[in-house]
C-alpha positions as CSV (number, residue, x, y, z in Angstrom):
1,X,30.3,-98.0,5.3
2,X,27.2,-98.0,3.2
3,X,24.4,-100.1,4.8
4,X,23.4,-101.6,1.4
5,X,26.9,-102.7,0.7
6,X,27.3,-104.0,4.3
7,X,24.1,-106.1,3.9
8,X,25.0,-107.4,0.5
9,X,28.5,-108.4,1.6
10,X,27.1,-110.2,4.6
11,X,24.4,-112.0,2.5
12,X,27.2,-113.4,0.3
13,X,28.3,-115.4,3.4
14,X,24.8,-116.2,4.7
15,X,22.1,-115.6,2.0
16,X,19.3,-116.3,4.4
17,X,20.3,-114.0,7.3
18,X,17.0,-112.5,8.4
19,X,18.7,-109.4,10.0
20,X,20.6,-108.6,6.9
21,X,17.6,-109.1,4.7
22,X,15.6,-106.9,6.9
23,X,18.4,-104.2,6.9
24,X,18.5,-104.4,3.1
25,X,14.7,-104.0,2.8
26,X,14.7,-101.1,5.2
27,X,17.6,-99.4,3.3
28,X,15.8,-99.9,0.0
29,X,12.6,-98.3,1.5
30,X,14.7,-95.3,2.6
31,X,16.1,-95.0,-0.9
32,X,12.7,-95.5,-2.6
33,X,14.0,-98.6,-4.5
34,X,10.6,-100.3,-4.6
35,X,11.5,-103.2,-7.0
36,X,14.6,-104.1,-5.1
37,X,12.8,-103.9,-1.8
38,X,10.0,-106.1,-3.2
39,X,12.5,-108.8,-4.1
40,X,14.0,-108.8,-0.6
41,X,10.6,-108.9,1.1
42,X,9.6,-111.8,-1.2
43,X,12.7,-113.7,0.0
44,X,11.7,-112.9,3.6
45,X,8.2,-114.2,3.0
46,X,9.6,-117.4,1.5
47,X,12.0,-117.9,4.4
48,X,9.5,-117.0,7.1
49,X,6.0,-117.9,5.8
50,X,4.6,-117.7,9.3
51,X,5.4,-114.0,9.5
52,X,2.1,-112.4,8.6
53,X,3.7,-108.9,8.8
54,X,6.2,-109.8,6.0
55,X,3.3,-111.2,3.9
56,X,1.2,-108.1,4.5
57,X,4.1,-105.8,3.6
58,X,4.7,-107.8,0.4
59,X,1.1,-107.4,-0.6
60,X,1.3,-103.6,0.1
61,X,4.4,-103.4,-2.1
62,X,2.7,-105.2,-4.9
63,X,-0.2,-102.9,-4.7
64,X,2.1,-99.9,-4.6
65,X,3.9,-100.9,-7.7
66,X,0.6,-101.4,-9.5
67,X,-1.2,-98.2,-8.4
68,X,1.5,-95.9,-6.9
69,X,-1.2,-94.2,-4.8
70,X,-1.0,-93.9,-1.0
71,X,-3.7,-94.0,1.7
72,X,-3.4,-97.0,4.0
73,X,-0.8,-97.3,6.7
74,X,1.8,-100.1,7.1
75,X,5.1,-100.3,9.1
76,X,7.9,-102.5,8.0
77,X,8.0,-105.3,10.7
78,X,11.0,-105.7,12.9
79,X,12.6,-109.1,12.4
80,X,13.0,-110.0,16.1
81,X,9.6,-108.9,17.4
82,X,7.6,-109.2,14.1
83,X,6.2,-105.7,14.8
84,X,7.5,-102.4,13.5
85,X,9.1,-100.0,16.0
86,X,7.2,-96.7,16.1
87,X,10.3,-94.8,15.0
88,X,10.3,-96.5,11.6
89,X,9.0,-95.0,8.4
90,X,5.2,-95.5,8.0
91,X,4.1,-96.2,4.5
92,X,0.7,-95.2,3.2
93,X,-1.1,-97.1,0.4
94,X,-4.5,-97.2,-1.2
């Protein structure tokens, strides 16, 4: 089953599920759907304001949509540990 459809279906039952929101944001990053990804990360920041990694990532996404230039590194944080596993995609922004 498609990961995006799986996450969207699960979010219909539990709209604030951190794992599903993270999965959706990760899937959108793989598909380069920046605007959709930004909306999901905004929701994660709203639900988990103490997560500095989500906030940092949201700021990076906002800059990316404004400038679309890459130079600085950032990893999408893992929802359980609040740090990105080294196997995840690394984003570069300026």
